[in-house]
C-alpha positions, 0 to 999 in steps of 0.5 A: 480515524483521521479524515481530511475532506476540505483542503489544508494539511492535517499532520499526525504524530501519534501511533494509530492502533485498530484492534481485531474487534473492528470491521472495515476500519480505515486509519487515515483518509485523505479525501480532497485534502492533504495528510502527513503521517509521521507515526506507525499504523497497526490495523487488525480489522477485517476488511480494514485499510490503513491509508486511503488516498483521494488527495495528497498523502505523505507517510513516514510511518511503518505499516502493519495490517493483520486481517482478511481482505486487509490493505496497507495503502489504497490510492484511488486519486491524487498522490502518495509518497511513503518512506518507511522501514517496513510494510507488513501485511498478513491475511487472506485476500490482502493487498499491501499497495493498491493504486487504481486509475479512473477515467479522469486521473492516473494516481501516482504512488512513490513507495520507498521501504526497506522491507515489504512482507506479504503473507496470505492466500490469494493476496498481492504485494503491489496491485496496480489497477492502471496506476503509476507505482514507483518502488524501491528501498528507503536506504540509499545503496541498499536493496529493498527486501520483498517476501511474498508467501501464500498460495496464489499470491503475487508480488507484482499484479498489473491490470489495465483499468480504463484503458490505462496500463499504469507503470511500475518503476523500480528505483533500487534493486529489489531482492524478491523471495517468492514462497509457498505457491506464490507468483512473482508477476501477473499481468492482465 
């Protein structure tokens, strides 16, 4: 676990692995400070989060999450820029990318990945709870690939939070493959 609470910049170059015996484990947490991650993250803990942002975060590592209620990226305030080859999330009630606004701030998420895979019942690939999300392929001229499977799962979920609608901006074409009882878009 790497935490930055006080400002400055922490840089991580070592792969992060969290085993299935852990519970609610957070791999990297930026709370007021800034973190730059240049290594892959694998989080196998139930209720685990790979990247949690309340500050500023730059991610260039691939992310894999395996476990019920697992989350790849959570942004509650501040900003996140993530450029990687893939984000893979497997588990019931799991979320690949989650951004939530508050009464004071609308977080900004800039995601560039070549492939996003989500497998799990009642899960979401992109969940904007009033946040602004920019999504597209890391590789110029290439379509991003998104695969969503699992009963009652959704590719893009947008919810109004604190009277903020949030915004989803696609920066490239995205090939979306919706399978096994999942939905493409859901707006509340």
